[in-house]
Phi, psi and omega in degrees: 000135177288150182292146171276139181250123176265127180285129184291341179291318185264328186074004185216343180285131176241130180241124175244123177264127182257021181091150179060245182240019183263128180227154164241126177247131169252117186280167177303334178271003177089012178281129178265117182243131176251133180245124173050070186286110170230109192235297192301317182254009178281111184294344180265355183278128178300146185301324183282003174243014180294340172232141176247122186258348178223128174200140176264319181226143171239123179255135183238125180272328178189176194267013180286152186300328180282012176230336183229013183302327181249019180300308182297313178301318181297315183292319180292327180282325186259339186075015182295154172275147182252134173245121183199171175298156192301321182296322177294318180297319179296321177298318179296325177297326177290343176267004177097003179277142182240336182272072180239145181235088181292143178221176168214170187301133181095345182273158181224140171217163179238126179228130177054033178085000179254126178269126187241122175245131179268129183233173185289150165222150184249095187198204174229174182199136171186162175250103188268005181281353175245158180239123356287167179304146182267130176285125183237037176075194182263157174291152182219169166239176179225145166248123183249119173257114186279176188299331181265008179093349177299138186238127184240133174258119175256106189285334191067192175281125183200155163275168171292136175218151190298331183286000169300330175301315180294320178302316178295318181294318186286322193254353178050067190284149174256315185228143174237136171259109190236139172287145181225003191291337184074176182068302180257348177217185174293155177260188184302320182295316178291323178296325176296318176295322177299319178302318179297311182293325181283337179077023182274159175246356175223136180225135175253114179284147180211178178054050177216155171077351183290320181229158180301331181293339182270094191267345180292147183229156175300326179298321177296318178294316182300319180298332182271327189255331184294327174297342179260011175088016179257128180268129175268118177267097181270109186272000000 
């Protein structure tokens, strides 16, 4: 099992990285949140996390298999509610799920004391496990304001884009979860610029190391951001 990291700002937030872009967050109020569940076939996921037995909320950034391959099993086993763009929620309803909370970019809702804002991501999205592939809306990111006011930016899979400046200005972010692998998302240099634009002082790198094509590393990111006062939380 990968170590849980407690953020020193809150004294209560626990973040567990399950490899690639899958996370479990335990909020200061005890809410268990799963982000982009890819477990069974994820080569970076620890064996004792191949199944998740407790979750209150599942957040989905987009429809690619390396983000939603285990979405249905996790939700059916835990009874968690799903927060996702409207097209994903409608697709889940055709699979028999009812606890879905559809959103779209710019919208905000509050669940279990956590305020969730859906924001832009610059990527692609589809579910290619069916023929023909199913359209599942656009990729998104999330801004999470926790019960104690701590604010986390979950970028999802994305390139660097200029409106990250606005996300940072509007939401006064504390921590960012950013992809760094390159090739399919931004790499370390672009992620370093994202940290600057977002105004964060802590960054958790993700979407790296799973496959040989993902060449970006936390050390490359650290060399660029730590001289500027940003701490890389390598989970």
